[in-house]
PyMOL Python script that loads the backbone (N, CA, C, O; Angstrom):
from pymol import cmd

cmd.read_pdbstr("""\
ATOM      1  N   MET A   1      56.169  79.695 130.688  1.00  0.00           N
ATOM      2  CA  MET A   1      57.543  80.077 129.964  1.00  0.00           C
ATOM      3  C   MET A   1      58.095  79.617 129.041  1.00  0.00           C
ATOM      4  O   MET A   1      58.732  78.591 129.280  1.00  0.00           O
ATOM      5  N   ALA A   2      58.106  80.052 127.852  1.00  0.00           N
ATOM      6  CA  ALA A   2      59.196  79.145 126.588  1.00  0.00           C
ATOM      7  C   ALA A   2      60.254  78.452 127.347  1.00  0.00           C
ATOM      8  O   ALA A   2      60.758  78.707 128.441  1.00  0.00           O
ATOM      9  N   ALA A   3      60.491  77.388 126.379  1.00  0.00           N
ATOM     10  CA  ALA A   3      61.748  76.684 126.809  1.00  0.00           C
ATOM     11  C   ALA A   3      63.429  77.502 126.876  1.00  0.00           C
ATOM     12  O   ALA A   3      64.274  77.459 127.771  1.00  0.00           O
ATOM     13  N   SER A   4      63.449  78.407 125.180  1.00  0.00           N
ATOM     14  CA  SER A   4      64.004  79.265 124.959  1.00  0.00           C
ATOM     15  C   SER A   4      64.585  80.284 125.735  1.00  0.00           C
ATOM     16  O   SER A   4      65.746  80.603 125.987  1.00  0.00           O
ATOM     17  N   THR A   5      63.096  80.855 126.153  1.00  0.00           N
ATOM     18  CA  THR A   5      63.786  81.957 127.265  1.00  0.00           C
ATOM     19  C   THR A   5      64.627  81.606 128.479  1.00  0.00           C
ATOM     20  O   THR A   5      65.670  82.109 128.895  1.00  0.00           O
ATOM     21  N   LYS A   6      63.840  80.542 128.959  1.00  0.00           N
ATOM     22  CA  LYS A   6      64.143  79.714 130.374  1.00  0.00           C
ATOM     23  C   LYS A   6      65.817  80.171 129.798  1.00  0.00           C
ATOM     24  O   LYS A   6      66.314  81.175 130.308  1.00  0.00           O
ATOM     25  N   ALA A   7      66.520  79.491 128.873  1.00  0.00           N
ATOM     26  CA  ALA A   7      67.312  78.906 128.462  1.00  0.00           C
ATOM     27  C   ALA A   7      68.273  80.148 128.495  1.00  0.00           C
ATOM     28  O   ALA A   7      69.407  79.834 128.855  1.00  0.00           O
ATOM     29  N   LEU A   8      68.132  81.251 128.260  1.00  0.00           N
ATOM     30  CA  LEU A   8      68.492  82.962 127.487  1.00  0.00           C
ATOM     31  C   LEU A   8      68.427  83.285 129.358  1.00  0.00           C
ATOM     32  O   LEU A   8      69.492  83.490 129.941  1.00  0.00           O
ATOM     33  N   ILE A   9      67.536  83.290 129.880  1.00  0.00           N
ATOM     34  CA  ILE A   9      67.581  83.378 131.572  1.00  0.00           C
ATOM     35  C   ILE A   9      68.683  82.531 132.314  1.00  0.00           C
ATOM     36  O   ILE A   9      69.697  83.151 132.635  1.00  0.00           O
ATOM     37  N   ASP A  10      68.621  81.357 132.588  1.00  0.00           N
ATOM     38  CA  ASP A  10      69.537  80.432 133.043  1.00  0.00           C
ATOM     39  C   ASP A  10      71.215  81.366 131.932  1.00  0.00           C
ATOM     40  O   ASP A  10      71.780  82.370 132.365  1.00  0.00           O
ATOM     41  N   ALA A  11      71.457  80.941 131.115  1.00  0.00           N
ATOM     42  CA  ALA A  11      72.448  81.422 130.634  1.00  0.00           C
ATOM     43  C   ALA A  11      72.633  83.090 131.293  1.00  0.00           C
ATOM     44  O   ALA A  11      73.758  83.091 131.792  1.00  0.00           O
ATOM     45  N   PHE A  12      71.991  84.487 131.492  1.00  0.00           N
ATOM     46  CA  PHE A  12      72.325  84.977 132.060  1.00  0.00           C
ATOM     47  C   PHE A  12      72.850  85.095 133.124  1.00  0.00           C
ATOM     48  O   PHE A  12      73.745  85.916 133.327  1.00  0.00           O
ATOM     49  N   THR A  13      72.287  84.115 134.204  1.00  0.00           N
ATOM     50  CA  THR A  13      72.291  84.272 135.792  1.00  0.00           C
ATOM     51  C   THR A  13      73.473  84.165 135.919  1.00  0.00           C
ATOM     52  O   THR A  13      74.269  84.857 136.554  1.00  0.00           O
ATOM     53  N   ALA A  14      73.717  82.589 134.831  1.00  0.00           N
ATOM     54  CA  ALA A  14      74.944  82.185 135.356  1.00  0.00           C
ATOM     55  C   ALA A  14      76.650  82.596 134.511  1.00  0.00           C
ATOM     56  O   ALA A  14      77.750  82.061 134.652  1.00  0.00           O
ATOM     57  N   GLY A  15      76.183  83.800 133.614  1.00  0.00           N
ATOM     58  CA  GLY A  15      77.705  84.845 133.817  1.00  0.00           C
ATOM     59  C   GLY A  15      78.061  84.409 131.907  1.00  0.00           C
ATOM     60  O   GLY A  15      78.996  84.716 131.167  1.00  0.00           O
ATOM     61  N   SER A  16      77.081  83.766 131.738  1.00  0.00           N
ATOM     62  CA  SER A  16      78.034  83.418 129.856  1.00  0.00           C
ATOM     63  C   SER A  16      76.755  84.499 129.169  1.00  0.00           C
ATOM     64  O   SER A  16      75.683  84.787 129.701  1.00  0.00           O
ATOM     65  N   SER A  17      77.220  84.899 127.994  1.00  0.00           N
ATOM     66  CA  SER A  17      76.367  85.739 127.102  1.00  0.00           C
ATOM     67  C   SER A  17      76.086  84.082 126.274  1.00  0.00           C
ATOM     68  O   SER A  17      76.710  83.036 126.099  1.00  0.00           O
ATOM     69  N   PRO A  18      74.791  84.649 125.955  1.00  0.00           N
ATOM     70  CA  PRO A  18      74.341  83.825 124.820  1.00  0.00           C
ATOM     71  C   PRO A  18      74.517  84.497 123.130  1.00  0.00           C
ATOM     72  O   PRO A  18      74.250  84.040 122.019  1.00  0.00           O
ATOM     73  N   PHE A  19      75.189  85.990 123.690  1.00  0.00           N
ATOM     74  CA  PHE A  19      75.665  86.399 121.701  1.00  0.00           C
ATOM     75  C   PHE A  19      76.813  86.791 121.745  1.00  0.00           C
ATOM     76  O   PHE A  19      77.148  87.478 122.710  1.00  0.00           O
ATOM     77  N   PRO A  20      77.799  86.461 120.671  1.00  0.00           N
ATOM     78  CA  PRO A  20      78.852  86.664 121.098  1.00  0.00           C
ATOM     79  C   PRO A  20      79.338  88.160 120.854  1.00  0.00           C
ATOM     80  O   PRO A  20      78.790  89.079 120.244  1.00  0.00           O
ATOM     81  N   LEU A  21      80.327  88.107 121.409  1.00  0.00           N
ATOM     82  CA  LEU A  21      81.353  89.381 122.022  1.00  0.00           C
ATOM     83  C   LEU A  21      81.940  89.937 121.508  1.00  0.00           C
ATOM     84  O   LEU A  21      82.733  89.180 120.948  1.00  0.00           O
ATOM     85  N   PRO A  22      82.257  91.509 121.117  1.00  0.00           N
ATOM     86  CA  PRO A  22      83.229  92.014 120.052  1.00  0.00           C
ATOM     87  C   PRO A  22      84.741  91.409 120.070  1.00  0.00           C
ATOM     88  O   PRO A  22      85.160  90.596 120.894  1.00  0.00           O
ATOM     89  N   PRO A  23      85.355  91.884 119.162  1.00  0.00           N
ATOM     90  CA  PRO A  23      86.858  91.247 119.713  1.00  0.00           C
ATOM     91  C   PRO A  23      87.206  91.785 120.151  1.00  0.00           C
ATOM     92  O   PRO A  23      86.775  92.937 120.214  1.00  0.00           O
ATOM     93  N   THR A  24      88.625  91.229 121.020  1.00  0.00           N
ATOM     94  CA  THR A  24      88.878  91.595 121.943  1.00  0.00           C
ATOM     95  C   THR A  24      90.381  92.270 121.327  1.00  0.00           C
ATOM     96  O   THR A  24      90.806  93.174 122.047  1.00  0.00           O
ATOM     97  N   ASN A  25      91.038  92.032 120.389  1.00  0.00           N
ATOM     98  CA  ASN A  25      92.630  91.396 119.969  1.00  0.00           C
ATOM     99  C   ASN A  25      92.553  93.853 120.445  1.00  0.00           C
ATOM    100  O   ASN A  25      91.699  94.727 120.289  1.00  0.00           O
ATOM    101  N   PRO A  26      94.364  93.799 121.146  1.00  0.00           N
ATOM    102  CA  PRO A  26      94.200  94.956 121.168  1.00  0.00           C
ATOM    103  C   PRO A  26      94.573  95.694 120.031  1.00  0.00           C
ATOM    104  O   PRO A  26      94.775  96.889 120.246  1.00  0.00           O
ATOM    105  N   ALA A  27      94.802  95.063 118.203  1.00  0.00           N
ATOM    106  CA  ALA A  27      94.377  95.763 117.085  1.00  0.00           C
ATOM    107  C   ALA A  27      93.535  95.919 116.618  1.00  0.00           C
ATOM    108  O   ALA A  27      93.558  95.920 115.387  1.00  0.00           O
ATOM    109  N   TYR A  28      92.236  96.153 117.354  1.00  0.00           N
ATOM    110  CA  TYR A  28      90.834  95.984 117.304  1.00  0.00           C
ATOM    111  C   TYR A  28      90.686  97.334 117.450  1.00  0.00           C
ATOM    112  O   TYR A  28      90.311  98.030 116.507  1.00  0.00           O
ATOM    113  N   ASP A  29      90.918  97.744 118.438  1.00  0.00           N
ATOM    114  CA  ASP A  29      90.986  99.082 118.997  1.00  0.00           C
ATOM    115  C   ASP A  29      92.144 100.345 118.042  1.00  0.00           C
ATOM    116  O   ASP A  29      92.112 101.570 118.157  1.00  0.00           O
ATOM    117  N   GLN A  30      92.760  99.796 117.448  1.00  0.00           N
ATOM    118  CA  GLN A  30      93.433 100.442 116.757  1.00  0.00           C
ATOM    119  C   GLN A  30      93.660 100.656 115.803  1.00  0.00           C
ATOM    120  O   GLN A  30      94.765 101.105 115.498  1.00  0.00           O
ATOM    121  N   GLU A  31      92.395 100.348 114.640  1.00  0.00           N
ATOM    122  CA  GLU A  31      91.445  99.996 113.227  1.00  0.00           C
ATOM    123  C   GLU A  31      91.224 101.874 113.391  1.00  0.00           C
ATOM    124  O   GLU A  31      91.042 102.626 114.349  1.00  0.00           O
ATOM    125  N   GLN A  32      91.378 102.084 111.701  1.00  0.00           N
ATOM    126  CA  GLN A  32      91.284 103.262 111.540  1.00  0.00           C
ATOM    127  C   GLN A  32      89.055 103.787 112.108  1.00  0.00           C
ATOM    128  O   GLN A  32      88.352 103.110 112.858  1.00  0.00           O
ATOM    129  N   LEU A  33      88.683 104.955 111.471  1.00  0.00           N
ATOM    130  CA  LEU A  33      87.725 105.249 111.297  1.00  0.00           C
ATOM    131  C   LEU A  33      86.970 105.130 110.090  1.00  0.00           C
ATOM    132  O   LEU A  33      85.758 105.333 110.160  1.00  0.00           O
ATOM    133  N   GLY A  34      87.398 104.886 109.187  1.00  0.00           N
ATOM    134  CA  GLY A  34      87.179 105.392 108.158  1.00  0.00           C
ATOM    135  C   GLY A  34      86.876 106.439 107.498  1.00  0.00           C
ATOM    136  O   GLY A  34      87.399 107.459 107.949  1.00  0.00           O
ATOM    137  N   HIS A  35      85.983 106.628 106.257  1.00  0.00           N
ATOM    138  CA  HIS A  35      85.850 107.831 105.226  1.00  0.00           C
ATOM    139  C   HIS A  35      85.966 108.894 106.291  1.00  0.00           C
ATOM    140  O   HIS A  35      87.047 109.482 106.300  1.00  0.00           O
ATOM    141  N   MET A  36      85.307 109.165 106.954  1.00  0.00           N
ATOM    142  CA  MET A  36      85.484 110.403 108.115  1.00  0.00           C
ATOM    143  C   MET A  36      86.275 110.566 108.292  1.00  0.00           C
ATOM    144  O   MET A  36      87.019 111.319 107.664  1.00  0.00           O
ATOM    145  N   ALA A  37      86.683 109.540 109.850  1.00  0.00           N
ATOM    146  CA  ALA A  37      88.399 110.177 109.891  1.00  0.00           C
ATOM    147  C   ALA A  37      89.351 110.690 108.464  1.00  0.00           C
ATOM    148  O   ALA A  37      89.659 111.863 108.250  1.00  0.00           O
ATOM    149  N   ALA A  38      89.695 109.592 107.635  1.00  0.00           N
ATOM    150  CA  ALA A  38      90.187 110.087 106.645  1.00  0.00           C
ATOM    151  C   ALA A  38      90.240 111.442 105.628  1.00  0.00           C
ATOM    152  O   ALA A  38      91.133 111.671 104.812  1.00  0.00           O
ATOM    153  N   MET A  39      89.062 112.270 105.889  1.00  0.00           N
ATOM    154  CA  MET A  39      88.155 113.725 105.185  1.00  0.00           C
ATOM    155  C   MET A  39      88.680 114.252 106.443  1.00  0.00           C
ATOM    156  O   MET A  39      88.833 115.469 106.349  1.00  0.00           O
ATOM    157  N   ILE A  40      88.977 113.838 107.464  1.00  0.00           N
ATOM    158  CA  ILE A  40      89.351 115.194 108.878  1.00  0.00           C
ATOM    159  C   ILE A  40      90.932 115.116 108.611  1.00  0.00           C
ATOM    160  O   ILE A  40      91.469 116.197 108.856  1.00  0.00           O
ATOM    161  N   ARG A  41      92.088 113.813 108.038  1.00  0.00           N
ATOM    162  CA  ARG A  41      92.738 113.960 108.388  1.00  0.00           C
ATOM    163  C   ARG A  41      93.429 114.684 107.224  1.00  0.00           C
ATOM    164  O   ARG A  41      94.494 115.238 107.497  1.00  0.00           O
ATOM    165  N   ILE A  42      92.780 114.788 105.425  1.00  0.00           N
ATOM    166  CA  ILE A  42      92.973 115.466 104.746  1.00  0.00           C
ATOM    167  C   ILE A  42      92.932 116.694 104.867  1.00  0.00           C
ATOM    168  O   ILE A  42      93.803 117.510 104.568  1.00  0.00           O
ATOM    169  N   ARG A  43      91.537 116.928 105.476  1.00  0.00           N
ATOM    170  CA  ARG A  43      91.482 118.430 105.428  1.00  0.00           C
ATOM    171  C   ARG A  43      92.896 118.692 106.901  1.00  0.00           C
ATOM    172  O   ARG A  43      93.624 119.667 107.087  1.00  0.00           O
ATOM    173  N   ASP A  44      92.855 118.129 107.235  1.00  0.00           N
ATOM    174  CA  ASP A  44      94.275 119.061 108.226  1.00  0.00           C
ATOM    175  C   ASP A  44      95.471 119.469 107.472  1.00  0.00           C
ATOM    176  O   ASP A  44      96.069 120.535 107.323  1.00  0.00           O
ATOM    177  N   ASP A  45      95.632 118.169 107.011  1.00  0.00           N
ATOM    178  CA  ASP A  45      96.890 117.936 105.923  1.00  0.00           C
ATOM    179  C   ASP A  45      96.983 120.059 104.882  1.00  0.00           C
ATOM    180  O   ASP A  45      97.914 120.825 104.632  1.00  0.00           O
ATOM    181  N   ILE A  46      96.232 120.082 104.765  1.00  0.00           N
ATOM    182  CA  ILE A  46      95.791 121.554 103.812  1.00  0.00           C
ATOM    183  C   ILE A  46      96.694 123.294 104.417  1.00  0.00           C
ATOM    184  O   ILE A  46      96.500 124.157 105.274  1.00  0.00           O
ATOM    185  N   PRO A  47      97.468 123.066 103.560  1.00  0.00           N
ATOM    186  CA  PRO A  47      98.425 125.048 104.523  1.00  0.00           C
ATOM    187  C   PRO A  47      97.320 125.740 103.850  1.00  0.00           C
ATOM    188  O   PRO A  47      96.810 125.465 102.764  1.00  0.00           O
ATOM    189  N   LYS A  48      96.976 126.876 104.839  1.00  0.00           N
ATOM    190  CA  LYS A  48      95.972 127.391 105.015  1.00  0.00           C
ATOM    191  C   LYS A  48      96.233 128.744 103.637  1.00  0.00           C
ATOM    192  O   LYS A  48      95.291 129.050 102.907  1.00  0.00           O
ATOM    193  N   GLU A  49      97.579 129.386 103.496  1.00  0.00           N
ATOM    194  CA  GLU A  49      97.629 129.705 102.145  1.00  0.00           C
ATOM    195  C   GLU A  49      97.086 129.158 100.993  1.00  0.00           C
ATOM    196  O   GLU A  49      96.331 129.792 100.256  1.00  0.00           O
ATOM    197  N   ASP A  50      97.567 127.561 100.723  1.00  0.00           N
ATOM    198  CA  ASP A  50      97.112 126.704  99.560  1.00  0.00           C
ATOM    199  C   ASP A  50      95.520 126.625  99.313  1.00  0.00           C
ATOM    200  O   ASP A  50      94.928 126.697  98.236  1.00  0.00           O
ATOM    201  N   ALA A  51      94.982 126.453 100.631  1.00  0.00           N
ATOM    202  CA  ALA A  51      93.350 126.332 100.020  1.00  0.00           C
ATOM    203  C   ALA A  51      92.762 127.615  99.829  1.00  0.00           C
ATOM    204  O   ALA A  51      92.918 128.683 100.421  1.00  0.00           O
ATOM    205  N   PRO A  52      91.855 127.174  98.602  1.00  0.00           N
ATOM    206  CA  PRO A  52      90.891 127.903  97.903  1.00  0.00           C
ATOM    207  C   PRO A  52      90.212 129.095  98.871  1.00  0.00           C
ATOM    208  O   PRO A  52      90.433 128.860 100.059  1.00  0.00           O
ATOM    209  N   PRO A  53      89.566 130.114  98.681  1.00  0.00           N
ATOM    210  CA  PRO A  53      89.203 131.335  99.157  1.00  0.00           C
ATOM    211  C   PRO A  53      88.073 130.712 100.319  1.00  0.00           C
ATOM    212  O   PRO A  53      88.022 130.830 101.543  1.00  0.00           O
ATOM    213  N   GLN A  54      87.067 129.883  99.171  1.00  0.00           N
ATOM    214  CA  GLN A  54      85.704 129.651  99.919  1.00  0.00           C
ATOM    215  C   GLN A  54      86.430 128.620 101.070  1.00  0.00           C
ATOM    216  O   GLN A  54      86.017 128.835 102.210  1.00  0.00           O
ATOM    217  N   ARG A  55      87.517 127.459 100.946  1.00  0.00           N
ATOM    218  CA  ARG A  55      87.439 126.498 101.886  1.00  0.00           C
ATOM    219  C   ARG A  55      88.391 127.000 102.922  1.00  0.00           C
ATOM    220  O   ARG A  55      88.336 126.370 103.978  1.00  0.00           O
ATOM    221  N   ARG A  56      89.622 128.409 102.857  1.00  0.00           N
ATOM    222  CA  ARG A  56      90.077 129.082 103.875  1.00  0.00           C
ATOM    223  C   ARG A  56      88.664 129.133 105.039  1.00  0.00           C
ATOM    224  O   ARG A  56      88.777 129.044 106.262  1.00  0.00           O
ATOM    225  N   PHE A  57      86.891 129.359 103.993  1.00  0.00           N
ATOM    226  CA  PHE A  57      86.511 129.858 104.783  1.00  0.00           C
ATOM    227  C   PHE A  57      86.085 128.872 105.859  1.00  0.00           C
ATOM    228  O   PHE A  57      86.353 129.132 107.032  1.00  0.00           O
ATOM    229  N   GLU A  58      85.536 127.925 105.585  1.00  0.00           N
ATOM    230  CA  GLU A  58      85.063 126.127 105.910  1.00  0.00           C
ATOM    231  C   GLU A  58      85.879 126.138 106.892  1.00  0.00           C
ATOM    232  O   GLU A  58      85.437 126.399 108.011  1.00  0.00           O
ATOM    233  N   LEU A  59      87.173 125.876 106.716  1.00  0.00           N
ATOM    234  CA  LEU A  59      87.731 124.980 107.020  1.00  0.00           C
ATOM    235  C   LEU A  59      88.131 125.827 108.459  1.00  0.00           C
ATOM    236  O   LEU A  59      88.219 125.235 109.534  1.00  0.00           O
ATOM    237  N   TRP A  60      88.302 126.936 108.353  1.00  0.00           N
ATOM    238  CA  TRP A  60      89.416 127.520 109.791  1.00  0.00           C
ATOM    239  C   TRP A  60      88.221 128.752 110.465  1.00  0.00           C
ATOM    240  O   TRP A  60      88.516 129.419 111.457  1.00  0.00           O
TER     241      TRP A  60
END
""", "prot")
cmd.dss("prot")
cmd.show_as("cartoon", "prot")
cmd.util.cbc("prot")
cmd.orient("prot")
């Protein structure tokens, strides 16, 4: 068994991760979802009567 593989197995069994963990900052969970979330929010902001006919069919 290679030394690096043995080191990874030992680290895993000891309970420590050899790989970086994702951020645990509470603000990280509050981040915006990006472009798709913004587009969904924009679509929700369009009043039904102000949308062009083709958009009314797609959105509602």
